[in-house]
C-alpha positions as CSV (number, residue, x, y, z in Angstrom):
1,M,-7.6,16.4,18.1
2,K,-8.2,13.7,20.7
3,G,-9.7,10.3,20.8
4,A,-10.9,7.6,23.2
5,V,-11.6,3.9,22.9
6,I,-14.1,1.9,24.9
7,Y,-13.4,-1.8,24.7
8,R,-13.6,-3.0,28.4
9,G,-16.2,-2.8,31.1
10,E,-19.3,-3.1,29.0
11,K,-21.4,-6.1,28.3
12,Y,-22.2,-5.0,24.7
13,F,-21.2,-2.2,22.5
14,T,-22.3,0.4,21.2
15,F,-25.1,2.0,23.3
16,L,-25.1,5.7,22.7
17,K,-27.1,6.9,25.7
18,K,-24.2,6.3,28.1
19,I,-21.8,8.1,25.8
20,F,-24.2,11.1,25.3
21,D,-24.6,11.4,29.1
22,S,-20.8,11.3,29.6
23,I,-20.2,14.1,27.1
24,E,-23.1,16.1,28.7
25,N,-25.3,15.8,25.6
26,V,-23.2,18.1,23.3
27,Q,-24.4,15.9,20.5
28,K,-27.6,18.0,20.5
29,N,-25.6,20.9,19.0
30,Y,-24.7,19.2,15.8
31,N,-26.2,17.6,12.7
32,W,-25.2,14.0,12.2
33,L,-24.4,11.8,9.2
34,I,-24.7,8.1,10.1
35,T,-23.0,5.7,7.7
36,G,-21.9,2.1,7.4
37,Y,-24.3,1.1,10.1
38,E,-25.8,-2.2,11.3
39,C,-28.3,-1.9,14.1
40,Y,-31.6,-3.4,15.1
41,P,-34.1,-0.9,16.5
42,Q,-37.6,-2.2,17.3
43,N,-39.4,1.0,16.6
44,I,-40.7,0.9,13.0
45,K,-40.1,4.7,12.6
46,Y,-36.4,4.1,13.3
47,V,-36.3,0.9,11.2
48,E,-37.5,2.9,8.3
49,R,-35.3,5.9,8.9
50,L,-32.2,3.6,9.1
51,S,-33.1,1.5,6.0
52,K,-30.9,3.5,3.6
53,E,-27.2,3.7,3.0
54,W,-26.9,6.8,5.2
55,C,-29.0,8.8,7.6
56,W,-28.9,12.6,8.1
57,I,-30.3,13.6,11.5
58,T,-30.2,16.6,13.8
59,G,-28.6,16.2,17.2
60,K,-32.0,16.7,18.9
61,E,-33.6,14.0,16.8
62,L,-30.7,11.6,17.4
63,T,-31.0,12.2,21.1
64,K,-34.7,11.7,21.1
65,M,-34.3,8.4,19.1
66,I,-31.7,7.1,21.7
67,E,-33.8,8.3,24.7
68,T,-36.9,6.5,23.2
69,E,-35.0,3.3,22.3
70,N,-31.4,2.9,23.3
71,F,-30.7,0.1,20.9
72,Q,-27.4,-1.4,20.1
73,W,-25.3,-0.4,17.2
74,I,-23.1,-3.2,15.8
75,W,-21.3,-1.1,13.2
76,G,-21.6,2.6,12.2
77,V,-19.9,5.9,11.9
78,F,-21.6,9.0,13.4
79,S,-20.1,12.1,11.9
80,A,-20.9,15.4,13.7
81,F,-21.2,18.6,11.7
82,P,-21.8,22.2,12.8
83,E,-25.4,23.2,12.1
84,S,-24.1,25.5,9.4
85,V,-23.0,22.4,7.3
86,T,-25.8,21.2,5.2
87,K,-26.6,17.6,4.2
88,D,-25.7,18.4,0.6
89,D,-22.3,19.8,1.7
90,A,-21.6,16.6,3.7
91,L,-22.7,14.3,0.9
92,K,-20.1,15.8,-1.5
93,Y,-17.5,13.7,0.1
94,E,-16.9,9.9,0.4
95,L,-19.1,8.4,3.1
96,P,-17.2,7.5,6.3
97,K,-16.8,3.8,7.2
98,A,-15.7,1.7,10.2
99,D,-15.0,-1.7,8.7
100,G,-11.9,-1.4,6.5
101,N,-10.8,2.0,7.9
102,E,-7.3,1.4,9.0
103,K,-6.7,5.1,9.9
104,I,-8.5,4.6,13.2
105,W,-5.6,2.5,14.4
106,K,-2.8,4.9,13.3
107,N,-1.4,8.0,15.0
108,P,-1.9,10.9,14.6
109,I,-5.6,10.2,14.9
110,S,-8.0,11.9,12.5
111,I,-11.6,12.2,11.6
112,Q,-12.6,10.7,8.2
113,H,-15.0,13.4,6.9
114,P,-13.2,16.7,6.3
115,L,-16.2,18.8,7.4
116,S,-16.9,16.8,10.6
117,V,-15.8,18.0,14.0
118,M,-16.5,14.7,15.9
119,E,-16.8,11.1,15.1
120,I,-18.3,8.2,17.0
121,I,-17.5,4.7,15.6
122,A,-19.4,1.5,16.6
123,W,-16.8,-1.2,15.9
124,D,-18.3,-4.7,15.4
125,S,-20.0,-4.8,18.8
126,S,-16.6,-5.0,20.4
127,M,-15.7,-1.4,21.0
128,T,-16.6,2.2,20.5
129,I,-14.3,5.0,19.4
130,L,-14.9,8.7,19.8
131,I,-12.6,11.3,18.1
132,S,-13.2,15.0,18.4
133,K,-11.5,18.2,17.4
134,F,-12.6,19.5,20.8
135,D,-10.3,17.9,23.4
136,E,-12.7,18.7,26.2
137,I,-15.4,16.4,24.8
138,V,-13.0,13.5,24.8
139,E,-11.7,14.4,28.3
140,K,-15.3,14.2,29.6
141,L,-15.7,10.7,28.2
142,L,-12.3,9.6,29.6
143,K,-13.2,10.9,33.1
144,S,-16.6,9.1,33.0
145,N,-15.0,5.6,33.2
146,P,-11.5,4.6,34.2
147,L,-11.6,1.7,31.7
148,I,-11.9,4.1,28.7
149,E,-8.5,4.6,27.1
150,D,-6.9,7.5,25.2
151,L,-6.9,6.4,21.5
152,E,-3.4,7.6,20.7
153,E,-2.1,5.5,23.7
154,Y,-4.1,2.5,22.6
155,N,-2.7,2.8,19.1
156,K,0.9,2.8,20.4
157,N,0.4,-0.8,21.8
């Protein structure tokens, strides 16, 4: 498991399009549970979809949403699940959160949801964290920008 943290070199956080481009759009291959979020889309369709405590969305739908309107996420946890994991399976567990989750800042790093394989965390408009069970996804993100840091190294400081 590997993680990366983005907290420098961006004017605002978290805009997902740049991250998705950096990881070569692998997000399309998963279902996503979005929790603990604060964001301000303009498109009424997205406002309605994101008006509940959580949102379950396919990777293709999430990608289309971000391609249509790459709005800023202030807070939020995006948990990726293999397509074989259903919404009902995912909702049997506690909902992941960003604010108040101290595990983010401790090694060894981990993903909050036991069925999730990747997690993207929007942290109070000041940083973005990506953690994945697939090291190659994090490596792609790290290579995309020299200011992005390995999360385990960041946590040591």
